[in-house]
N, C-alpha and C positions, 0 to 999 in steps of 0.2 A: 239692430236688424231692420227696424222699420224704415231706415234711411235707404236701403237698397232698392225698394220699388220706386222711390222718388228719383234716385239716380238713373234707373232704367228708363223711367218715363221721360226724364230730361234728355237722355241720350237718344231716345226715339224721336223726340221733338226736334233735336238738332239735326238728326239724320234726314228727317222729312224736309226741314228748311233748306238743307244743303242740296237735296235733290231738286227742289224747286228753283234754286238760284244758281245752279251750275252752268257750265258753258253750253250744255246741250239745249237749254231752253229756259223760258220763264212763263209767267202767268198768261202771256199773250200768244204763246206758241213756241215752236222750236226756233232758236235763234240761228241766224245765218248772217255772217258779216261779209261785206263787200267793199273793196276800195274802188274809187272812181274819180275821174276828173269832173269838174263842176258842170260844164256844158259840152255836149248835150247829155252825157252819160248819167250824171246824178239826176237830171231832170226826167229822163226816161225812167229811171229807177223809182222815182216818186209815183209814177203811174203804176209800176209793178207792185209796189208795197201793199196796197189794199187787195190786189188780186191774190198775193201770197198769204196775206192775213186770213183770207177766207179758206185757204188751204192749210192753215195751221203753222205757217212759217212767219217768224218775226224777222223781217229783213232790216238790218242795221247798216246804213250807208255811211262810209267814212270818206270824206272828200280830200283829195290831194291836188296840189298845183304843179306837180312835176311828174316825170315819166319813170323815175327810178324807184322811189319808195313804195308805190303800189305793188311792184314785183318783189321787192325785198321783203315786204311784210308778209306776202303770201308764201314765198319760199321759206321763210322762217317760221311759218305756222301761226303768226300773230293774227292774220286775217284769212278767212276761208277762200275767197275768190276775188278776182278783180275784173274790171270792165273799162278799158280805155285804149287798147292797143291793137295794132295790126300784127299779122303773123310774121312778116319780115322783121319787125322790131323785136318781137318775142324771140325769134331765132337768134338774133344778134345778142340779146340779153343772155340767153341760155349758153351760147357759145363763149361769151366773155366771162361768165361767172360760174360756169360748170354746173348749172342748175338744170332741172328737167320739167319746168312748168309746161303745161300743155293747153292747147285750145280746146274749149268745151262746146262752144256754139258761136256761129257767126250771127251778128245782129244787124249792123248797119254799115254804110259807107259814108265817109265824109270827104267829098272831093277837095283835094289840096289846091290852094290858090296862091297867086302872086299879086301883091298889093303895093300901091304907091299913093302917097299924099301929094306928090309933086307932078306926076304925069298921068294922063288919062288913057294911055295905050302903051303897049310894049314897044311899038315902033318909035315912040317919043323918048324912050329911055336913051340917054346919050352915051357916047364913047366914054370909057373910064368911070362909068357909074358905080356907086357904092351899093353892093348887093349883099344882103344878109340871108343866110339859110340856117336850118337847124343843125346842131352839132352832133346829134346822135346818128349812128350809122344808117338806120332805115330811112328816117325822114330826110337826112342829108341827101341820100340817093334819090328819094322821091322828088325833092325840089329840082335836082339836076335833070332828072328825066322829064319833068314838066317843061323846063326851059328848053330842052332838046326838041321836044315835040312842038314847041311854040316857035321854033326856028331861031332861037337866040344864041344857042351854043350847039356844038356837036359832041356827042359822046362816042367813045369807042364801041360800046355795046349798050344801047338804050334799054335792053331787056334785062340787064344786070341789076337786080334789086339791091345790090350793095355797091353800086358805082360810087366813086369818090371824085374829088376835084382833079386828082391825077389822071382820071380817065377822060378828061376834056381834050378833044383833038382839035377843036376849032373854037375860038372865042373872038370873033371878028370885031366886037366893040370894046375889047380889052376891059371887060367888066372886072371890078375889084371885089372878090368874094371874101366875106368874113363869116365865120361859123359861131353861132351863139346858142345858148340854151333855148329850146323851143318856146318856153313860157315867156322869154324876154322879148321875142320878136315883135309882138304888137306894141310893146312899150317904146321901142326905138323907131317905129314906123315914121314918125315926124323927122327923124334925124338921118334917114337914108333915102336913097333913090328908089330902091325896090326891096321888098321883104317877102320871102316865101314862108307862108304861115299855115300851120295846121288849122283845120276848120273849127275844132273845139275852142282853140285859143282866139280865133278870129271872131266867133260868135260871142265869146265871153267879153271881148273888147268892144262889142257893139257894131262890128262890121257885118255887112250883108254880103255873103259870098256870091250870090246870084247877081248883085248889082255892082259891088265894089271891086271884085277881082278882075285884074287885067288879063289873066289867063287862069283857067281852072280845069282840073281833070274831068273827063267825061263820066257818064253814068256807068260805063263799063270798067271803071277803076277796079283793079284787083285788091285794093287795100281795104279789106273788110275789117271792121272792129269786132274783136272777139271777147267773149267771156272766157277767162283763163283761170286755171287752178293747178294744184298739184295732182299728179296721177291718181292719188287715192280719193280724190273728190269726184271722179268721173261717174261713179255709180251711187253717190250719196243721194238719198231720196230728196233732201232739201234742195240740192243743186238741180236735180231733174225737174223739180217743181219750178225753180227759178228759170230754167231754160224754156219750159213750156209757157211761162208768163211773158218772158222777153220776146218770144216769137209768136205772140198772140195777135189777133186782129185788133185788140184794144191798143196795143203798142204800135202796130202798123198805122192805124188811124191817127194816133197822137203825133207820130213822127211826120207823116205827110201833111197834117194840118198845121203843125207849129213851125216846121223848118223848111217846108217846100222842097226845093232842089238842093238845099245846103246839106241835108242829111237824107240818105236814101235807105229804106229797109233792104236788107240783104237776105230776107227769108220769104 
């Protein structure tokens, strides 16, 4: 009979340890997981982490180098939220996969650019040039819209956020387009005449969008990068604290100081 109190004490101890080590938090605060691409998203989140720690939230950043897994992981409940994408990209993802991920807060804009190692202006890009653009629906269209506004091609409807190569109505230089994974574009820049590259990948590759881009979106670009999650995360107190930190003056100052015009606060 004397063993029963010992078993009860052991059970109480295990229960206490489980409560401390569960998914809801740890000794440093309530845990919140977020998926992000490395630059600038994860760098911005490093500024946010100490702000959240003061507010009792332990932000754990998981870095990805593609645009699919961050959404897959959040949709499957493996990660709480993500921070890497624009709303048109999210809309295309939801449509194609039957998911209902939602935008939670707009944070910044990364003006999309056209780059070349071989030419110093778009006017110098020759007839029949080899041009690579992202293969995902949103960024594919974004690249084509930039080329339209730069006078290189003509689109049937340049306001269509999901325009495709089939929507090109004029291509006077007979440019040869190829579609590649967005993360691959900086790696093939030396092998092509022109590459349309997302700013996060351009920065990660050491490019300076303000100096190196032959054409770049203006500051009025509608392609805001959002914090995204499942609908049940909208009123999560941890997420609300994250939104407040991401849209704080500390983050604004960091973005403006580190990235200049390559990344622009959207709040």
